[in-house]
ChimeraX commands (.cxc) that place a marker at each C-alpha (Angstrom):
marker #1 position 7.76,-236.90,104.92 radius 0.5
marker #1 position 5.43,-236.60,101.97 radius 0.5
marker #1 position 4.81,-239.55,99.68 radius 0.5
marker #1 position 4.89,-238.49,96.03 radius 0.5
marker #1 position 2.17,-239.71,93.74 radius 0.5
marker #1 position 2.52,-241.07,90.25 radius 0.5
marker #1 position 2.79,-238.25,87.75 radius 0.5
marker #1 position 3.55,-237.98,84.07 radius 0.5
marker #1 position 5.72,-240.67,82.54 radius 0.5
marker #1 position 9.36,-239.65,83.07 radius 0.5
marker #1 position 11.55,-238.89,80.06 radius 0.5
marker #1 position 13.57,-242.12,79.78 radius 0.5
marker #1 position 16.89,-240.44,78.94 radius 0.5
marker #1 position 16.57,-237.42,81.21 radius 0.5
marker #1 position 19.13,-238.66,83.74 radius 0.5
marker #1 position 21.23,-240.80,81.42 radius 0.5
marker #1 position 24.44,-238.83,82.04 radius 0.5
marker #1 position 24.19,-237.86,85.71 radius 0.5
marker #1 position 23.02,-241.15,87.26 radius 0.5
marker #1 position 25.00,-244.30,88.05 radius 0.5
marker #1 position 23.11,-247.55,88.57 radius 0.5
marker #1 position 24.77,-249.85,91.12 radius 0.5
marker #1 position 23.92,-253.55,90.71 radius 0.5
marker #1 position 25.28,-256.05,93.27 radius 0.5
marker #1 position 25.77,-259.30,91.38 radius 0.5
marker #1 position 26.12,-262.89,92.53 radius 0.5
marker #1 position 25.42,-265.90,90.31 radius 0.5
marker #1 position 22.83,-264.23,88.07 radius 0.5
marker #1 position 24.22,-265.45,84.75 radius 0.5
marker #1 position 20.76,-266.40,83.48 radius 0.5
marker #1 position 19.20,-262.92,83.80 radius 0.5
marker #1 position 21.86,-260.24,84.22 radius 0.5
marker #1 position 22.21,-259.46,80.51 radius 0.5
marker #1 position 18.52,-258.59,80.28 radius 0.5
marker #1 position 18.69,-256.44,83.42 radius 0.5
marker #1 position 21.72,-254.52,82.12 radius 0.5
marker #1 position 20.26,-254.02,78.64 radius 0.5
marker #1 position 16.99,-252.73,80.11 radius 0.5
marker #1 position 18.92,-250.25,82.24 radius 0.5
marker #1 position 20.92,-249.02,79.25 radius 0.5
marker #1 position 17.70,-247.93,77.57 radius 0.5
marker #1 position 17.54,-245.13,80.17 radius 0.5
marker #1 position 21.01,-244.81,81.73 radius 0.5
marker #1 position 24.54,-244.51,80.36 radius 0.5
marker #1 position 26.31,-245.71,83.50 radius 0.5
marker #1 position 25.69,-249.20,84.90 radius 0.5
marker #1 position 28.21,-250.75,87.27 radius 0.5
marker #1 position 27.85,-254.36,88.37 radius 0.5
marker #1 position 29.78,-255.54,91.40 radius 0.5
marker #1 position 30.44,-259.23,90.93 radius 0.5
marker #1 position 30.71,-260.64,94.43 radius 0.5
marker #1 position 32.78,-263.75,93.76 radius 0.5
marker #1 position 30.26,-265.43,91.44 radius 0.5
marker #1 position 31.00,-269.04,90.56 radius 0.5
marker #1 position 29.21,-268.77,87.20 radius 0.5
marker #1 position 29.77,-266.47,84.21 radius 0.5
marker #1 position 27.83,-263.51,85.67 radius 0.5
marker #1 position 30.75,-261.08,85.37 radius 0.5
marker #1 position 31.49,-262.00,81.77 radius 0.5
marker #1 position 27.82,-261.81,80.77 radius 0.5
marker #1 position 27.35,-258.41,82.45 radius 0.5
marker #1 position 30.50,-257.07,80.80 radius 0.5
marker #1 position 29.41,-258.35,77.40 radius 0.5
marker #1 position 26.08,-256.55,77.86 radius 0.5
marker #1 position 28.01,-253.29,78.33 radius 0.5
marker #1 position 28.17,-252.88,82.10 radius 0.5
marker #1 position 31.28,-251.76,83.92 radius 0.5
marker #1 position 32.16,-254.69,86.18 radius 0.5
marker #1 position 34.02,-254.53,89.49 radius 0.5
marker #1 position 34.92,-257.92,90.94 radius 0.5
marker #1 position 35.44,-259.25,94.46 radius 0.5
marker #1 position 37.82,-262.23,94.30 radius 0.5
marker #1 position 35.68,-264.07,96.89 radius 0.5
marker #1 position 32.07,-263.81,98.01 radius 0.5
marker #1 position 31.88,-261.08,100.67 radius 0.5
marker #1 position 28.11,-260.57,100.77 radius 0.5
marker #1 position 25.60,-258.18,99.26 radius 0.5
marker #1 position 26.35,-255.41,101.72 radius 0.5
marker #1 position 30.02,-255.44,100.78 radius 0.5
marker #1 position 29.15,-255.44,97.08 radius 0.5
marker #1 position 26.79,-252.53,97.56 radius 0.5
marker #1 position 29.44,-250.54,99.45 radius 0.5
marker #1 position 32.01,-251.17,96.70 radius 0.5
marker #1 position 29.54,-249.90,94.11 radius 0.5
marker #1 position 28.45,-246.87,96.13 radius 0.5
marker #1 position 32.05,-245.86,96.84 radius 0.5
marker #1 position 32.98,-246.18,93.19 radius 0.5
marker #1 position 29.94,-244.54,91.61 radius 0.5
marker #1 position 29.71,-241.61,94.04 radius 0.5
marker #1 position 33.17,-240.46,92.99 radius 0.5
marker #1 position 32.59,-240.44,89.25 radius 0.5
marker #1 position 32.78,-237.05,87.50 radius 0.5
marker #1 position 29.33,-235.59,86.82 radius 0.5
marker #1 position 27.48,-238.07,89.04 radius 0.5
marker #1 position 24.44,-236.54,90.79 radius 0.5
marker #1 position 22.39,-239.61,91.70 radius 0.5
marker #1 position 22.97,-243.29,92.40 radius 0.5
marker #1 position 20.33,-245.96,91.94 radius 0.5
marker #1 position 20.72,-249.27,93.78 radius 0.5
marker #1 position 19.10,-251.96,91.66 radius 0.5
marker #1 position 18.76,-255.73,92.13 radius 0.5
marker #1 position 20.31,-258.12,89.62 radius 0.5
marker #1 position 17.52,-260.70,89.58 radius 0.5
marker #1 position 14.96,-258.79,87.51 radius 0.5
marker #1 position 12.59,-257.82,90.34 radius 0.5
marker #1 position 12.93,-254.07,89.88 radius 0.5
marker #1 position 11.42,-251.87,87.18 radius 0.5
marker #1 position 13.47,-249.22,85.39 radius 0.5
marker #1 position 10.34,-247.05,85.12 radius 0.5
marker #1 position 10.12,-246.94,88.93 radius 0.5
marker #1 position 13.76,-245.88,89.19 radius 0.5
marker #1 position 13.12,-243.04,86.75 radius 0.5
marker #1 position 10.07,-241.86,88.70 radius 0.5
marker #1 position 12.11,-241.93,91.91 radius 0.5
marker #1 position 14.87,-239.77,90.43 radius 0.5
marker #1 position 12.29,-237.26,89.21 radius 0.5
marker #1 position 10.72,-237.28,92.70 radius 0.5
marker #1 position 14.13,-236.61,94.26 radius 0.5
marker #1 position 14.77,-233.71,91.92 radius 0.5
marker #1 position 11.30,-232.19,92.18 radius 0.5
marker #1 position 11.15,-232.42,95.96 radius 0.5
marker #1 position 14.79,-231.70,96.76 radius 0.5
marker #1 position 15.20,-235.12,98.38 radius 0.5
marker #1 position 18.63,-236.66,98.94 radius 0.5
marker #1 position 17.21,-240.16,99.42 radius 0.5
marker #1 position 14.18,-241.86,97.91 radius 0.5
marker #1 position 13.30,-245.31,99.24 radius 0.5
marker #1 position 11.23,-247.59,97.05 radius 0.5
marker #1 position 8.22,-249.12,98.79 radius 0.5
marker #1 position 6.12,-252.04,97.58 radius 0.5
marker #1 position 3.51,-251.28,100.26 radius 0.5
marker #1 position 2.38,-247.81,99.15 radius 0.5
marker #1 position 0.08,-249.29,96.53 radius 0.5
marker #1 position -1.38,-252.69,95.70 radius 0.5
marker #1 position 0.65,-253.64,92.61 radius 0.5
marker #1 position 2.94,-256.05,94.49 radius 0.5
marker #1 position 1.71,-259.24,96.16 radius 0.5
marker #1 position 4.51,-260.89,98.15 radius 0.5
marker #1 position 2.20,-263.48,99.71 radius 0.5
marker #1 position 0.64,-263.25,103.15 radius 0.5
marker #1 position 3.47,-264.87,105.15 radius 0.5
marker #1 position 6.24,-262.82,103.61 radius 0.5
marker #1 position 4.07,-259.71,103.96 radius 0.5
marker #1 position 3.74,-260.37,107.71 radius 0.5
marker #1 position 7.49,-260.91,108.09 radius 0.5
marker #1 position 8.33,-257.83,106.04 radius 0.5
marker #1 position 5.90,-255.70,108.02 radius 0.5
marker #1 position 7.52,-256.97,111.23 radius 0.5
marker #1 position 10.92,-256.10,109.78 radius 0.5
marker #1 position 9.67,-252.59,109.04 radius 0.5
marker #1 position 8.52,-252.09,112.62 radius 0.5
marker #1 position 11.83,-253.26,114.06 radius 0.5
marker #1 position 13.82,-251.21,111.56 radius 0.5
marker #1 position 11.78,-248.10,112.34 radius 0.5
marker #1 position 12.39,-248.58,116.05 radius 0.5
marker #1 position 16.14,-249.00,115.59 radius 0.5
marker #1 position 16.68,-246.28,112.98 radius 0.5
marker #1 position 14.19,-243.60,113.98 radius 0.5
marker #1 position 12.84,-243.39,110.44 radius 0.5
marker #1 position 9.24,-244.20,109.58 radius 0.5
marker #1 position 9.31,-246.35,106.47 radius 0.5
marker #1 position 6.63,-248.61,105.04 radius 0.5
marker #1 position 9.16,-250.98,103.39 radius 0.5
marker #1 position 12.59,-251.39,104.97 radius 0.5
marker #1 position 14.06,-254.21,102.87 radius 0.5
marker #1 position 13.57,-252.94,99.34 radius 0.5
marker #1 position 16.79,-252.77,97.32 radius 0.5
marker #1 position 15.53,-250.09,94.92 radius 0.5
marker #1 position 16.76,-246.73,96.20 radius 0.5
marker #1 position 17.81,-243.39,94.76 radius 0.5
marker #1 position 20.63,-241.70,96.66 radius 0.5
marker #1 position 21.98,-238.27,95.84 radius 0.5
marker #1 position 25.78,-238.21,95.65 radius 0.5
marker #1 position 26.26,-236.03,98.73 radius 0.5
marker #1 position 24.33,-238.60,100.78 radius 0.5
marker #1 position 26.10,-241.56,99.16 radius 0.5
marker #1 position 29.51,-240.21,100.12 radius 0.5
marker #1 position 28.49,-240.32,103.79 radius 0.5
marker #1 position 27.65,-244.04,103.70 radius 0.5
marker #1 position 30.10,-246.66,104.96 radius 0.5
marker #1 position 28.38,-250.03,105.36 radius 0.5
marker #1 position 29.85,-252.43,107.92 radius 0.5
marker #1 position 27.30,-255.21,107.57 radius 0.5
marker #1 position 28.63,-257.26,104.68 radius 0.5
marker #1 position 25.68,-259.59,104.32 radius 0.5
marker #1 position 21.92,-259.16,104.23 radius 0.5
marker #1 position 21.66,-257.11,107.44 radius 0.5
marker #1 position 23.00,-254.17,105.41 radius 0.5
marker #1 position 19.39,-253.53,104.34 radius 0.5
marker #1 position 18.60,-252.11,107.77 radius 0.5
marker #1 position 22.05,-250.61,108.28 radius 0.5
marker #1 position 21.79,-248.49,105.15 radius 0.5
marker #1 position 18.47,-247.08,106.35 radius 0.5
marker #1 position 20.08,-246.21,109.68 radius 0.5
marker #1 position 23.08,-244.48,108.10 radius 0.5
marker #1 position 21.07,-242.62,105.50 radius 0.5
marker #1 position 18.79,-241.39,108.26 radius 0.5
marker #1 position 21.78,-240.20,110.27 radius 0.5
marker #1 position 22.88,-237.94,107.43 radius 0.5
marker #1 position 20.00,-235.62,108.33 radius 0.5
marker #1 position 19.33,-235.08,104.64 radius 0.5
marker #1 position 15.73,-234.96,103.34 radius 0.5
marker #1 position 14.17,-238.24,102.30 radius 0.5
marker #1 position 10.90,-239.72,101.10 radius 0.5
marker #1 position 9.36,-242.98,99.90 radius 0.5
marker #1 position 7.94,-243.72,96.47 radius 0.5
marker #1 position 5.59,-246.53,95.39 radius 0.5
marker #1 position 7.25,-249.24,93.31 radius 0.5
marker #1 position 6.27,-252.63,91.96 radius 0.5
marker #1 position 8.36,-255.72,92.63 radius 0.5
marker #1 position 8.14,-258.39,89.94 radius 0.5
marker #1 position 8.05,-261.76,91.66 radius 0.5
marker #1 position 8.93,-264.26,88.95 radius 0.5
marker #1 position 9.65,-267.94,89.55 radius 0.5
marker #1 position 13.32,-267.12,89.07 radius 0.5
marker #1 position 13.40,-264.21,91.50 radius 0.5
marker #1 position 11.48,-266.20,94.11 radius 0.5
marker #1 position 14.01,-269.02,93.84 radius 0.5
marker #1 position 16.90,-266.56,94.16 radius 0.5
marker #1 position 15.29,-264.20,96.64 radius 0.5
marker #1 position 15.51,-263.78,100.36 radius 0.5
marker #1 position 13.57,-266.41,102.32 radius 0.5
marker #1 position 11.22,-265.69,105.20 radius 0.5
marker #1 position 13.72,-267.29,107.60 radius 0.5
marker #1 position 16.46,-265.06,106.21 radius 0.5
marker #1 position 14.31,-262.00,106.95 radius 0.5
marker #1 position 14.07,-263.10,110.58 radius 0.5
marker #1 position 17.83,-263.72,110.69 radius 0.5
marker #1 position 18.47,-260.15,109.53 radius 0.5
marker #1 position 16.53,-258.78,112.49 radius 0.5
marker #1 position 18.26,-261.09,114.95 radius 0.5
marker #1 position 21.68,-260.19,113.55 radius 0.5
marker #1 position 21.06,-256.46,113.97 radius 0.5
marker #1 position 19.47,-256.70,117.42 radius 0.5
marker #1 position 22.36,-258.68,118.94 radius 0.5
marker #1 position 25.10,-256.38,117.62 radius 0.5
marker link #1:1,2 radius 0.2
marker link #1:2,3 radius 0.2
marker link #1:3,4 radius 0.2
marker link #1:4,5 radius 0.2
marker link #1:5,6 radius 0.2
marker link #1:6,7 radius 0.2
marker link #1:7,8 radius 0.2
marker link #1:8,9 radius 0.2
marker link #1:9,10 radius 0.2
marker link #1:10,11 radius 0.2
marker link #1:11,12 radius 0.2
marker link #1:12,13 radius 0.2
marker link #1:13,14 radius 0.2
marker link #1:14,15 radius 0.2
marker link #1:15,16 radius 0.2
marker link #1:16,17 radius 0.2
marker link #1:17,18 radius 0.2
marker link #1:18,19 radius 0.2
marker link #1:19,20 radius 0.2
marker link #1:20,21 radius 0.2
marker link #1:21,22 radius 0.2
marker link #1:22,23 radius 0.2
marker link #1:23,24 radius 0.2
marker link #1:24,25 radius 0.2
marker link #1:25,26 radius 0.2
marker link #1:26,27 radius 0.2
marker link #1:27,28 radius 0.2
marker link #1:28,29 radius 0.2
marker link #1:29,30 radius 0.2
marker link #1:30,31 radius 0.2
marker link #1:31,32 radius 0.2
marker link #1:32,33 radius 0.2
marker link #1:33,34 radius 0.2
marker link #1:34,35 radius 0.2
marker link #1:35,36 radius 0.2
marker link #1:36,37 radius 0.2
marker link #1:37,38 radius 0.2
marker link #1:38,39 radius 0.2
marker link #1:39,40 radius 0.2
marker link #1:40,41 radius 0.2
marker link #1:41,42 radius 0.2
marker link #1:42,43 radius 0.2
marker link #1:43,44 radius 0.2
marker link #1:44,45 radius 0.2
marker link #1:45,46 radius 0.2
marker link #1:46,47 radius 0.2
marker link #1:47,48 radius 0.2
marker link #1:48,49 radius 0.2
marker link #1:49,50 radius 0.2
marker link #1:50,51 radius 0.2
marker link #1:51,52 radius 0.2
marker link #1:52,53 radius 0.2
marker link #1:53,54 radius 0.2
marker link #1:54,55 radius 0.2
marker link #1:55,56 radius 0.2
marker link #1:56,57 radius 0.2
marker link #1:57,58 radius 0.2
marker link #1:58,59 radius 0.2
marker link #1:59,60 radius 0.2
marker link #1:60,61 radius 0.2
marker link #1:61,62 radius 0.2
marker link #1:62,63 radius 0.2
marker link #1:63,64 radius 0.2
marker link #1:64,65 radius 0.2
marker link #1:65,66 radius 0.2
marker link #1:66,67 radius 0.2
marker link #1:67,68 radius 0.2
marker link #1:68,69 radius 0.2
marker link #1:69,70 radius 0.2
marker link #1:70,71 radius 0.2
marker link #1:71,72 radius 0.2
marker link #1:72,73 radius 0.2
marker link #1:73,74 radius 0.2
marker link #1:74,75 radius 0.2
marker link #1:75,76 radius 0.2
marker link #1:76,77 radius 0.2
marker link #1:77,78 radius 0.2
marker link #1:78,79 radius 0.2
marker link #1:79,80 radius 0.2
marker link #1:80,81 radius 0.2
marker link #1:81,82 radius 0.2
marker link #1:82,83 radius 0.2
marker link #1:83,84 radius 0.2
marker link #1:84,85 radius 0.2
marker link #1:85,86 radius 0.2
marker link #1:86,87 radius 0.2
marker link #1:87,88 radius 0.2
marker link #1:88,89 radius 0.2
marker link #1:89,90 radius 0.2
marker link #1:90,91 radius 0.2
marker link #1:91,92 radius 0.2
marker link #1:92,93 radius 0.2
marker link #1:93,94 radius 0.2
marker link #1:94,95 radius 0.2
marker link #1:95,96 radius 0.2
marker link #1:96,97 radius 0.2
marker link #1:97,98 radius 0.2
marker link #1:98,99 radius 0.2
marker link #1:99,100 radius 0.2
marker link #1:100,101 radius 0.2
marker link #1:101,102 radius 0.2
marker link #1:102,103 radius 0.2
marker link #1:103,104 radius 0.2
marker link #1:104,105 radius 0.2
marker link #1:105,106 radius 0.2
marker link #1:106,107 radius 0.2
marker link #1:107,108 radius 0.2
marker link #1:108,109 radius 0.2
marker link #1:109,110 radius 0.2
marker link #1:110,111 radius 0.2
marker link #1:111,112 radius 0.2
marker link #1:112,113 radius 0.2
marker link #1:113,114 radius 0.2
marker link #1:114,115 radius 0.2
marker link #1:115,116 radius 0.2
marker link #1:116,117 radius 0.2
marker link #1:117,118 radius 0.2
marker link #1:118,119 radius 0.2
marker link #1:119,120 radius 0.2
marker link #1:120,121 radius 0.2
marker link #1:121,122 radius 0.2
marker link #1:122,123 radius 0.2
marker link #1:123,124 radius 0.2
marker link #1:124,125 radius 0.2
marker link #1:125,126 radius 0.2
marker link #1:126,127 radius 0.2
marker link #1:127,128 radius 0.2
marker link #1:128,129 radius 0.2
marker link #1:129,130 radius 0.2
marker link #1:130,131 radius 0.2
marker link #1:131,132 radius 0.2
marker link #1:132,133 radius 0.2
marker link #1:133,134 radius 0.2
marker link #1:134,135 radius 0.2
marker link #1:135,136 radius 0.2
marker link #1:136,137 radius 0.2
marker link #1:137,138 radius 0.2
marker link #1:138,139 radius 0.2
marker link #1:139,140 radius 0.2
marker link #1:140,141 radius 0.2
marker link #1:141,142 radius 0.2
marker link #1:142,143 radius 0.2
marker link #1:143,144 radius 0.2
marker link #1:144,145 radius 0.2
marker link #1:145,146 radius 0.2
marker link #1:146,147 radius 0.2
marker link #1:147,148 radius 0.2
marker link #1:148,149 radius 0.2
marker link #1:149,150 radius 0.2
marker link #1:150,151 radius 0.2
marker link #1:151,152 radius 0.2
marker link #1:152,153 radius 0.2
marker link #1:153,154 radius 0.2
marker link #1:154,155 radius 0.2
marker link #1:155,156 radius 0.2
marker link #1:156,157 radius 0.2
marker link #1:157,158 radius 0.2
marker link #1:158,159 radius 0.2
marker link #1:159,160 radius 0.2
marker link #1:160,161 radius 0.2
marker link #1:161,162 radius 0.2
marker link #1:162,163 radius 0.2
marker link #1:163,164 radius 0.2
marker link #1:164,165 radius 0.2
marker link #1:165,166 radius 0.2
marker link #1:166,167 radius 0.2
marker link #1:167,168 radius 0.2
marker link #1:168,169 radius 0.2
marker link #1:169,170 radius 0.2
marker link #1:170,171 radius 0.2
marker link #1:171,172 radius 0.2
marker link #1:172,173 radius 0.2
marker link #1:173,174 radius 0.2
marker link #1:174,175 radius 0.2
marker link #1:175,176 radius 0.2
marker link #1:176,177 radius 0.2
marker link #1:177,178 radius 0.2
marker link #1:178,179 radius 0.2
marker link #1:179,180 radius 0.2
marker link #1:180,181 radius 0.2
marker link #1:181,182 radius 0.2
marker link #1:182,183 radius 0.2
marker link #1:183,184 radius 0.2
marker link #1:184,185 radius 0.2
marker link #1:185,186 radius 0.2
marker link #1:186,187 radius 0.2
marker link #1:187,188 radius 0.2
marker link #1:188,189 radius 0.2
marker link #1:189,190 radius 0.2
marker link #1:190,191 radius 0.2
marker link #1:191,192 radius 0.2
marker link #1:192,193 radius 0.2
marker link #1:193,194 radius 0.2
marker link #1:194,195 radius 0.2
marker link #1:195,196 radius 0.2
marker link #1:196,197 radius 0.2
marker link #1:197,198 radius 0.2
marker link #1:198,199 radius 0.2
marker link #1:199,200 radius 0.2
marker link #1:200,201 radius 0.2
marker link #1:201,202 radius 0.2
marker link #1:202,203 radius 0.2
marker link #1:203,204 radius 0.2
marker link #1:204,205 radius 0.2
marker link #1:205,206 radius 0.2
marker link #1:206,207 radius 0.2
marker link #1:207,208 radius 0.2
marker link #1:208,209 radius 0.2
marker link #1:209,210 radius 0.2
marker link #1:210,211 radius 0.2
marker link #1:211,212 radius 0.2
marker link #1:212,213 radius 0.2
marker link #1:213,214 radius 0.2
marker link #1:214,215 radius 0.2
marker link #1:215,216 radius 0.2
marker link #1:216,217 radius 0.2
marker link #1:217,218 radius 0.2
marker link #1:218,219 radius 0.2
marker link #1:219,220 radius 0.2
marker link #1:220,221 radius 0.2
marker link #1:221,222 radius 0.2
marker link #1:222,223 radius 0.2
marker link #1:223,224 radius 0.2
marker link #1:224,225 radius 0.2
marker link #1:225,226 radius 0.2
marker link #1:226,227 radius 0.2
marker link #1:227,228 radius 0.2
marker link #1:228,229 radius 0.2
marker link #1:229,230 radius 0.2
marker link #1:230,231 radius 0.2
marker link #1:231,232 radius 0.2
marker link #1:232,233 radius 0.2
marker link #1:233,234 radius 0.2
marker link #1:234,235 radius 0.2
marker link #1:235,236 radius 0.2
view
C-alpha cells in the first residue's frame, strides 16, 4: 500500500455525476441541512438513510435536496450504511460511493481528494485516516483507544490500516456491490474493513481531517463504545 500525498486542489465538480454520497442519518436535525448543502456544492447525488429518527431529520434532509430512504425503526448505523450502499451502487452511471457522516465531522474537500486518489492510483477502496497527519486532535484517551482498535482490527482483518473507525471512505462500485454488512450497529466499522479486504481489490489510505465540534463530540462515539465494538466483534 502506498499512502498518497496532498496534491493540487481537486476540481470540485469533477465527480459530480458519477459519485453517490451515502449519509447514514439518525437524529441530526440541527446540522443535516448544512451537511447536505455542502455536499451539493461538489456532488449531484446525495442519499441520506434515515434510520428511524425521532426528530425531523428526514424532512430537513429532503428539504435540503437529498434523496431520503427511511427505516421505519432504528436498526443501527451498519444497517443504514448497507441500505445506502445497496441503493447507490445500483444507480445508472455510478462509479464511486462516498460514505460520509451526518454530524459535520467530515470535510468535502477530503472526499474529493480521496476520489482523485482512487482514480489516479487505480484503487477500488480509499480509507480516510486521521492519523496520517497532525491536523486532527481527538484527545489523548480517545487516541489510545482508537489506536488499540486499529491494532485489533488489523489482526482480525489482515489489513494494515492506521485508522480503522473512520466513516469517510471512497468505494468503487465494483467493490461496493460485494459488500453485505451483517453487523447492524457500530461494530460494522470493523466488519466493513474485513469485507472490503476480502474483495482482493486494491486499496489505500488517505489523510483526512476530522472536525471535532462541541456538537459532534456530544453526538459521537464514546470511548466506552469503542471498547464495546471490539468486544462485540471478538466474541462473535
